[in-house]
GUTORBA-290839 format. One record per atom (N, C-alpha, C): residue in three letters; x, y, z. Coordinates in steps of 0.001 Angstrom, whole numbers, padded with zeros to 6 digits, always signed. Example, Ala and Ser with C-alpha at 12.3 -4.5 7.8 and 13.67 -1.06 7.14 Angstrom:
<recs>
ALA+013190-005690+007800;ALA+012300-004500+007800;ALA+013200-003300+007800;SER+012850-002250+007080;SER+013670-001060+007140;SER+012900+000030+007870;
</recs>
This chain:
<recs>
ASN-025258-006250-070679;ASN-024252-006212-071737;ASN-023149-005196-071461;GLY-023155-004592-070268;GLY-022111-003648-069918;GLY-021076-004281-069012;PHE-020036-003521-068694;PHE-019031-004012-067759;PHE-019668-004245-066386;PHE-019248-005307-065725;PHE-019795-005715-064425;PHE-021309-005933-064516;GLY-021751-006531-065636;GLY-023178-006694-065875;GLY-023797-007918-065219;CYS-022991-008748-064547;CYS-023523-009966-063935;CYS-024090-009667-062550;LEU-025289-010162-062299;LEU-025933-009974-061000;LEU-025231-010763-059903;LYS-024591-011875-060262;LYS-024075-012806-059271;LYS-022616-012573-058887;CYS-021823-012021-059804;CYS-020402-011839-059517;CYS-019911-010523-060112;LYS-018638-010222-059826;LYS-018074-008948-060272;LYS-017039-009124-061380;GLN-017270-010098-062261;GLN-016432-010188-063453;GLN-016844-009080-064419;PRO-015902-008274-064908;PRO-016272-007140-065769;PRO-016629-007529-067191;GLY-016032-008631-067699;GLY-016199-008947-069110;GLY-015296-008065-069956;ILE-015327-008273-071272;ILE-014481-007504-072189;ILE-015284-007099-073419;SER-014809-006080-074096;SER-015405-005680-075373;SER-014684-006410-076499;VAL-015456-007010-077401;VAL-014895-007774-078513;VAL-015394-007188-079821;ARG-014481-006936-080734;ARG-014857-006406-082043;ARG-015296-007563-082951;THR-016404-007379-083632;THR-016927-008417-084511;THR-016324-008288-085903;SER-016555-009306-086719;SER-016009-009305-088073;SER-016613-008193-088935;LYS-017793-007709-088546;LYS-018447-006642-089312;LYS-018126-005256-088774;GLY-017191-005195-087801;GLY-016757-003895-087293;GLY-017514-003399-086087;GLY-018494-004167-085615;GLY-019224-003775-084418;GLY-018499-004238-083167;ILE-019108-003950-082020;ILE-018529-004351-080733;ILE-019596-005054-079914;VAL-019239-006197-079332;VAL-020140-006910-078426;VAL-019435-007097-077094;HIS-020225-007324-076056;HIS-019642-007560-074738;HIS-019605-009058-074485;ALA-018444-009565-074093;ALA-018265-010997-073887;ALA-017686-011259-072498;PHE-017899-012474-072023;PHE-017381-012899-070729;PHE-016477-014114-070922;PRO-015163-013904-071094;PRO-014253-015046-071218;PRO-014314-015914-069965;PHE-014085-017206-070136;PHE-014080-018111-068997;PHE-012868-017809-068128;GLU-013116-017541-066850;GLU-012037-017243-065901;GLU-011700-018529-065154;SER-010657-019218-065592;SER-010338-020532-065036;SER-009969-020480-063560;SER-009397-019358-063099;SER-008998-019261-061697;SER-010189-019107-060758;ASP-011279-018544-061259;ASP-012474-018331-060437;ASP-013668-018130-061365;PRO-014236-019231-061909;PRO-015278-019118-062946;PRO-016515-018336-062519;THR-016867-018364-061218;THR-018103-017707-060768;THR-017827-016562-059791;GLY-016633-016072-059749;GLY-016303-015020-058790;GLY-015532-013886-059440;PRO-015217-012871-058613;PRO-015539-012718-057185;PRO-017040-012514-056960;ALA-017552-013221-055978;ALA-019001-013240-055753;ALA-019511-011929-055177;ARG-020703-011553-055589;ARG-021398-010434-054956;ARG-022077-010933-053678;THR-022285-010034-052730;THR-023039-010352-051523;THR-024174-009353-051367;HIS-025150-009722-050566;HIS-026296-008858-050311;HIS-025855-007524-049708;GLU-025031-007607-048678;GLU-024612-006394-047968;GLU-023794-005484-048887;GLN-022878-006071-049619;GLN-022031-005300-050524;GLN-022863-004633-051624;THR-023836-005376-052145;THR-024678-004832-053209;THR-025512-003667-052713;ARG-026050-003781-051505;ARG-026805-002657-050928;ARG-025909-001443-050745;GLU-024663-001663-050317;GLU-023732-000550-050131;GLU-023382+000097-051467;HIS-023167-000739-052493;HIS-022877-000195-053821;HIS-024069+000594-054358;ALA-025273+000131-054068;ALA-026474+000851-054503;ALA-026564+002208-053818;ARG-026220+002234-052525;ARG-026249+003507-051787;ARG-025226+004482-052370;GLN-024021+003976-052635;GLN-022982+004824-053210;GLN-023384+005324-054601;ALA-023957+004450-055400;ALA-024373+004833-056746;ALA-025420+005927-056706;PHE-026350+005821-055745;PHE-027398+006823-055602;PHE-026818+008173-055174;GLU-025912+008135-054202;GLU-025336+009379-053677;GLU-024400+010049-054682;LYS-023611+009233-055394;LYS-022625+009776-056322;LYS-023178+009953-057731;ARG-024373+009441-057956;ARG-024997+009482-059285;ARG-024090+008875-060350;MET-023561+007701-060018;MET-022700+006972-060939;MET-022793+005482-060646;THR-022480+004657-061643;THR-022531+003203-061481;THR-021344+002727-060654;VAL-021608+001844-059692;VAL-020554+001280-058839;VAL-020537-000232-059041;ASP-019478-000746-059664;ASP-019355-002182-059950;ASP-020616-002743-060616;GLY-021165-001968-061547;GLY-022330-002415-062297;GLY-023668-002111-061646;ILE-023655-001657-060388;ILE-024899-001341-059682;ILE-025248+000124-059921;LYS-026453+000372-060440;LYS-026844+001726-060821;LYS-027626+002454-059732;GLY-028111+001698-058728;GLY-028884+002332-057675;GLY-029685+001294-056909;PRO-030443+001736-055910;PRO-031205+000790-055074;PRO-032432+000253-055798;CYS-032942-000871-055303;CYS-034192-001420-055819;CYS-035120-001690-054641;TRP-036401-001823-054936;TRP-037387-001992-053869;TRP-037169-003285-053080;PHE-036637-004312-053729;PHE-036446-005591-053037;PHE-035456-005478-051887;ALA-034577-004480-051947;ALA-033586-004311-050881;ALA-034245-003972-049545;ALA-035486-003509-049575;ALA-036185-003144-048338;ALA-036848-004344-047661;LEU-036916-005484-048352;LEU-037524-006670-047761;LEU-036608-007228-046682;LYS-037146-007492-045518;LYS-036342-007822-044349;LYS-035564-009121-044510;TYR-036189-010147-045115;TYR-035549-011460-045173;TYR-035114-011864-046581;HIS-035088-010920-047503;HIS-034718-011243-048885;HIS-033243-010957-049128;ASP-032514-011961-049619;ASP-031123-011784-050020;ASP-031102-011438-051507;LEU-030595-010271-051850;LEU-030643-009796-053230;LEU-029909-010715-054199;ILE-028862-011381-053734;ILE-028061-012235-054612;ILE-028534-013674-054560;ARG-028545-014270-053382;ARG-028931-015676-053254;ARG-030415-015895-053534;GLY-031227-014869-053335;GLY-032670-015005-053514;GLY-033165-014637-054904;SER-032241-014231-055788;SER-032631-013868-057156;SER-032060-014904-058119;ALA-032928-015544-058874;ALA-032499-016628-059769;ALA-032181-016111-061165;VAL-031222-016767-061815;VAL-031025-016549-063243;VAL-032289-017021-063960;ASP-032770-016232-064920;ASP-033998-016561-065637;ASP-033723-017698-066619;TYR-034086-018908-066215;TYR-033807-020122-066993;TYR-034403-020050-068397;MET-035628-019546-068520;MET-036275-019522-069827;MET-035508-018633-070814;HIS-035170-017418-070385;HIS-034507-016494-071295;HIS-033018-016777-071440;CYS-032356-017202-070381;CYS-030914-017455-070424;CYS-030590-018729-071195;VAL-031206-019842-070802;VAL-030833-021137-071360;VAL-031594-021435-072651;LEU-032913-021295-072634;LEU-033722-021710-073779;LEU-033703-020666-074890;GLU-034185-019467-074598;GLU-034240-018436-075630;GLU-032906-017701-075771;GLY-031948-018056-074927;GLY-030620-017474-075010;GLY-029640-018429-075651;VAL-029097-019361-074865;VAL-028035-020246-075346;VAL-028529-021211-076419;MET-029694-021840-076199;MET-030184-022816-077178;MET-030503-022142-078513;LYS-031130-020991-078479;LYS-031444-020287-079737;LYS-030164-019825-080430;LEU-029162-019406-079638;LEU-027880-019011-080224;LEU-027236-020184-080956;LEU-027252-021364-080339;LEU-026656-022538-080981;LEU-027357-022863-082301;LEU-028680-022780-082313;LEU-029415-023044-083562;LEU-029015-022061-084663;LYS-028841-020794-084289;LYS-028435-019782-085274;LYS-027032-020064-085804;LEU-026146-020506-084920;LEU-024779-020803-085343;LEU-024741-022028-086257;TRP-025512-023059-085912;TRP-025502-024292-086701;TRP-026177-024131-088056;PHE-027294-023393-088074;PHE-028129-023377-089280;PHE-028195-022014-089971;GLY-027525-020996-089419;GLY-027568-019672-090020;GLY-026678-019582-091259;SER-027200-018974-092305;SER-026427-018867-093549;SER-025181-018009-093388;GLY-025181-017133-092406;GLY-024032-016264-092187;GLY-022815-016967-091617;HIS-022971-018240-091277;HIS-021847-019000-090695;HIS-021426-020148-091602;SER-021730-020038-092871;SER-021526-021165-093797;SER-020063-021577-093943;ASN-019138-020685-093635;ASN-017717-021021-093755;ASN-017158-021691-092511;GLU-017971-021810-091457;GLU-017504-022399-090209;GLU-017718-023911-090203;THR-016801-024611-089538;THR-016868-026077-089489;THR-018153-026563-088842;TYR-018651-025798-087858;TYR-019840-026223-087114;TYR-021137-025968-087868;CYS-021101-025220-088950;CYS-022335-024881-089665;CYS-022833-026082-090466;ILE-024087-026435-090244;ILE-024696-027568-090958;ILE-025959-027104-091690;ALA-025939-025848-092139;ALA-027103-025298-092842;ALA-027415-026087-094109;ASN-026385-026657-094724;ASN-026600-027423-095958;ASN-027250-028781-095698;ARG-027406-029145-094420;ARG-028035-030433-094087;ARG-029305-030236-093259;ILE-029845-029027-093347;ILE-031015-028705-092538;ILE-032216-029574-092906;SER-032310-029971-094162;SER-033431-030826-094574;SER-033369-032188-093905;GLU-032152-032731-093735;GLU-031992-034015-093045;GLU-032455-033911-091601;VAL-032061-032822-090956;VAL-032458-032619-089564;VAL-033970-032471-089469;ASP-034557-031705-090378;ASP-036008-031516-090375;ASP-036746-032830-090614;ASN-036207-033660-091481;ASN-036843-034958-091739;ASN-036829-035829-090484;ARG-035736-035788-089758;ARG-035668-036548-088510;ARG-036648-035986-087479;LEU-036731-034658-087415;LEU-037686-034033-086488;LEU-039109-034444-086811;ALA-039428-034481-088098;ALA-040800-034788-088525;ALA-041211-036209-088159;GLU-040232-037092-087966;GLU-040533-038486-087633;GLU-040777-038700-086145;ILE-040474-037695-085339;ILE-040630-037838-083891;ILE-042096-037697-083497;LYS-042575-038611-082697;LYS-043939-038559-082161;LYS-043813-038425-080638;PRO-043836-037214-080133;PRO-043601-037019-078697;PRO-044769-037510-077845;PRO-044525-037887-076598;PRO-045603-038285-075691;PRO-046481-037078-075355;ASN-047664-037338-074793;ASN-048629-036246-074598;ASN-048240-035253-073509;ASN-047159-035527-072743;ASN-046712-034525-071771;ASN-045856-033446-072423;ILE-045553-033598-073726;ILE-044929-032533-074512;ILE-046025-031954-075394;SER-046422-030734-075108;SER-047645-030184-075709;SER-047479-029799-077177;ARG-046265-029423-077594;ARG-046068-028964-078969;ARG-045308-030011-079786;CYS-045830-030355-080950;CYS-045128-031273-081842;CYS-043940-030550-082487;PRO-042899-031294-082865;PRO-041716-030658-083469;PRO-042060-029923-084756;ARG-041529-028699-084879;ARG-041730-027918-086100;ARG-040409-027775-086849;SER-040486-027540-088123;SER-039323-027412-088991;SER-038377-026313-088511;ILE-037086-026625-088508;ILE-036083-025609-088183;ILE-035975-024611-089323;GLU-035982-025111-090555;GLU-035802-024240-091719;GLU-036917-023209-091843;ASN-038148-023607-091567;ASN-039285-022722-091805;ASN-039828-022037-090549;HIS-039575-022623-089379;HIS-040275-022121-088198;HIS-039403-021825-086979;SER-038086-022118-087020;SER-037286-022026-085792;SER-037272-020625-085184;LYS-037380-019585-086027;LYS-037379-018230-085460;LYS-038678-017922-084720;TYR-039677-018793-084887;TYR-040943-018621-084172;TYR-041094-019618-083020;TRP-040099-020463-082818;TRP-040191-021474-081760;TRP-040413-020824-080398;LYS-041313-021428-079633;LYS-041548-021004-078255;LYS-040478-021614-077354;ALA-040400-021112-076129;ALA-039410-021622-075187;ALA-039584-023122-074952;SER-040829-023592-074924;SER-041073-025015-074686;SER-040516-025870-075830;GLU-040538-025336-077060;GLU-039986-026067-078199;GLU-038460-026112-078126;LEU-037862-025009-077708;LEU-036412-024972-077525;LEU-035998-025923-076402;ARG-036834-026004-075382;ARG-036560-026924-074270;ARG-036597-028380-074752;SER-037605-028726-075536;SER-037715-030087-076052;SER-036523-030443-076932;PHE-036064-029483-077725;PHE-034909-029743-078583;PHE-033659-029949-077739;LEU-033472-029110-076742;LEU-032294-029212-075879;LEU-032267-030517-075098;LEU-033399-030891-074522;LEU-033414-032038-073615;LEU-033657-033370-074323;PHE-034391-033364-075441;PHE-034827-034630-076040;PHE-034458-034792-077511;TYR-034875-033865-078357;TYR-034746-034074-079798;TYR-033311-033938-080303;GLY-032586-032940-079780;GLY-031268-032609-080324;GLY-030313-033780-080355;ALA-030307-034591-079290;ALA-029385-035726-079212;ALA-029593-036690-080374;VAL-030829-036810-080825;VAL-031162-037754-081894;VAL-030964-037125-083271;VAL-031520-035953-083483;VAL-031544-035401-084844;VAL-030193-034830-085282;LEU-029312-034511-084327;LEU-027999-033963-084686;LEU-026921-035033-084792;ASN-027209-036222-084292;ASN-026207-037296-084262;ASN-025802-037701-085682;GLY-024484-037631-085949;GLY-023985-037982-087275;GLY-024056-036849-088271;ILE-024676-035743-087906;ILE-024778-034573-088793;ILE-023917-033429-088269;LEU-024103-033052-087020;LEU-023233-032057-086393;LEU-021870-032711-086138;PRO-020761-032072-086537;PRO-019437-032671-086313;PRO-019245-033103-084860;ASP-018493-034176-084662;ASP-018396-034831-083357;ASP-018044-033883-082214;ALA-017040-033044-082395;ALA-016601-032166-081308;ALA-017732-031251-080848;TRP-018500-030736-081804;TRP-019590-029821-081478;TRP-020803-030586-080945;TYR-021021-031792-081447;TYR-022116-032631-080944;TYR-021872-033008-079483;GLU-020668-033471-079185;GLU-020338-033858-077811;GLU-020402-032650-076877;HIS-020003-031504-077389;HIS-020076-030263-076609;HIS-021536-029922-076283;PHE-022414-030023-077276;PHE-023842-029773-077055;PHE-024419-030725-076021;MET-023990-031987-076058;MET-024517-032976-075129;MET-024150-032669-073678;LEU-023050-031970-073459;LEU-022702-031535-072100;LEU-023810-030646-071536;LEU-024248-029688-072338;LEU-025312-028782-071900;LEU-026630-029514-071751;SER-026941-030387-072692;SER-028200-031119-072654;SER-028321-031946-071377;GLU-027277-032689-071036;GLU-027331-033514-069827;GLU-027400-032655-068570;ALA-026627-031571-068549;ALA-026605-030713-067368;ALA-027979-030109-067083;ILE-028626-029563-068111;ILE-029926-028928-067911;ILE-030994-029978-067617;PHE-030864-031169-068206;PHE-031787-032255-067872;PHE-031718-032562-066377;LEU-030513-032687-065834;LEU-030347-032980-064405;LEU-030910-031868-063537;LEU-030640-030628-063920;LEU-031078-029489-063113;LEU-032578-029235-063225;SER-033242-029918-064155;SER-034685-029741-064351;SER-035516-030872-063751;MET-034867-031853-063140;MET-035603-032986-062592;MET-036431-032563-061379;GLU-037423-033365-061049;GLU-038264-033042-059899;GLU-037485-033160-058589;GLN-036548-034103-058549;GLN-035667-034235-057392;GLN-034245-034384-057908;ILE-033288-033799-057199;ILE-031897-033865-057625;ILE-031010-034048-056401;THR-030116-035022-056456;THR-029209-035269-055345;THR-028029-034312-055433;ASN-027281-034215-054350;ASN-026111-033346-054366;ASN-025075-033848-055362;ALA-024944-035180-055468;ALA-023989-035744-056428;ALA-024377-035382-057861;GLN-025676-035443-058185;GLN-026140-035069-059520;GLN-025927-033580-059778;LEU-026120-032776-058755;LEU-025934-031338-058893;LEU-024468-031012-059175;VAL-023570-031658-058458;VAL-022137-031457-058679;VAL-021753-031908-060086;HIS-022322-033042-060534;HIS-022048-033533-061885;HIS-022526-032525-062931;ALA-023725-031980-062749;ALA-024251-030974-063673;ALA-023358-029733-063687;GLU-022882-029347-062524;GLU-021993-028188-062409;GLU-020705-028413-063203;ASN-020155-029630-063122;ASN-018937-029954-063870;ASN-019189-029962-065376;LEU-020362-030468-065776;LEU-020716-030485-067198;LEU-020805-029063-067757;ILE-021455-028169-067002;ILE-021599-026781-067448;ILE-020249-026084-067520;GLU-019399-026345-066533;GLU-018073-025728-066549;GLU-017284-026199-067769;HIS-017371-027494-068083;HIS-016696-028037-069262;HIS-017264-027407-070537;PHE-018587-027242-070586;PHE-019237-026611-071738;PHE-018714-025187-071938;CYS-018622-024434-070853;CYS-018224-023025-070952;CYS-016736-022853-071230;VAL-015908-023724-070637;VAL-014458-023567-070814;VAL-014038-023868-072242;THR-014796-024698-072956;THR-014447-025063-074335;THR-015254-024299-075382;PHE-016187-023457-074954;PHE-017080-022789-075909;PHE-016321-021871-076862;ALA-015441-021025-076320;ALA-014741-020064-077167;ALA-013859-020749-078198;GLU-013269-021883-077833;GLU-012418-022633-078758;GLU-013226-023151-079937;LEU-014479-023518-079691;LEU-015311-024093-080747;LEU-016060-023036-081558;TYR-016491-021964-080893;TYR-017340-020981-081575;TYR-016754-019569-081626;GLY-015746-019295-080808;GLY-015150-017959-080781;GLY-015624-017152-079591;ILE-014743-016308-079082;ILE-015035-015505-077887;ILE-016186-014538-078145;ARG-016399-014183-079412;ARG-017454-013216-079755;ARG-018844-013687-079312;TYR-019025-015015-079230;TYR-020335-015556-078856;TYR-020398-016006-077396;GLN-019334-015745-076643;GLN-019340-016101-075217;GLN-020037-014959-074461;THR-021327-014901-074602;THR-022129-013778-074129;THR-022467-013904-072643;ALA-023221-012934-072154;ALA-023658-012961-070760;ALA-024457-014217-070445;ASN-025268-014681-071404;ASN-026041-015911-071165;ASN-025135-017105-070920;LEU-024021-017193-071668;LEU-023063-018279-071453;LEU-022461-018175-070054;HIS-022128-016965-069653;HIS-021554-016757-068316;HIS-022556-017131-067223;TYR-023806-016773-067416;TYR-024826-017053-066392;TYR-025048-018545-066197;LEU-024740-019353-067216;LEU-024852-020805-067044;LEU-024049-021275-065837;LEU-022901-020656-065609;LEU-022026-021065-064517;LEU-022652-020818-063154;HIS-023581-019866-063080;HIS-024219-019541-061804;HIS-025482-020358-061539;ILE-026006-021008-062570;ILE-027275-021718-062429;ILE-027223-022850-061395;PRO-026162-023688-061355;PRO-026156-024743-060329;PRO-026276-024215-058904;GLN-025654-023084-058615;GLN-025774-022520-057272;GLN-027196-022031-057015;ASP-027854-021520-058036;ASP-029269-021143-057894;ASP-030113-022359-057545;VAL-029802-023501-058164;VAL-030544-024722-057863;VAL-030305-025135-056412;ARG-029074-024974-055921;ARG-028799-025252-054510;ARG-029650-024367-053601;ASN-029756-023119-053966;ASN-030444-022148-053109;ASN-031966-022197-053237;LEU-032457-022445-054465;LEU-033872-022225-054734;LEU-034624-023431-055293;GLY-033890-024539-055575;GLY-034565-025723-056108;GLY-034382-025865-057600;PRO-034894-026956-058194;PRO-034732-027238-059628;PRO-035196-026087-060514;LEU-034735-026095-061760;LEU-034947-024959-062646;LEU-036424-024612-062839;TRP-037281-025609-062857;TRP-038698-025335-063080;TRP-039297-024604-061899;
</recs>
């Protein structure tokens, strides 16, 4: 949440004042270079050395780590964005809070007044046995949802239960993320599918601030842009 807080690139981000007078750190979409300037293994090790010697942070690097001593490990290409915390418990949970949170009742995207309709649709879903958890109420249980439940909502349930309830612009925006993460989670993924997922995520991120405000364009939103490259380097999200 600090300046230069991204492991993958050297975008500093900005401080944004909230409506309640607080300050959050946000990462505006950089159209000229959405995922850069990129960090490299060698550069990161050098910044860690400088940080250690000078006792100060260098481009977000606070010091060396034990992984830097591994002979064949690339600190940047070999370290994945944490899909569970970034996408599921990060972006997906944030969207649920924005859509159904009482604190956003004046926003066009807020559908808290229709939460019962969504819950009724969820209750009618009978998932196959490869989905271990049955759908639970958003109104009563969403703050207790496990990552697997957030995953099911993102990939499967959301497209159905939000259709016709979430305003079109926000529904179509959500579907960009849903399709992208579905593709990146498959057992096998072609290069064409990977490029398509990358374009979907970029479209999702470039329009996010317009729909929800820069205040919610958090580090998790920024990390979405780096996930396709992680899939290239390390395989599907699972």
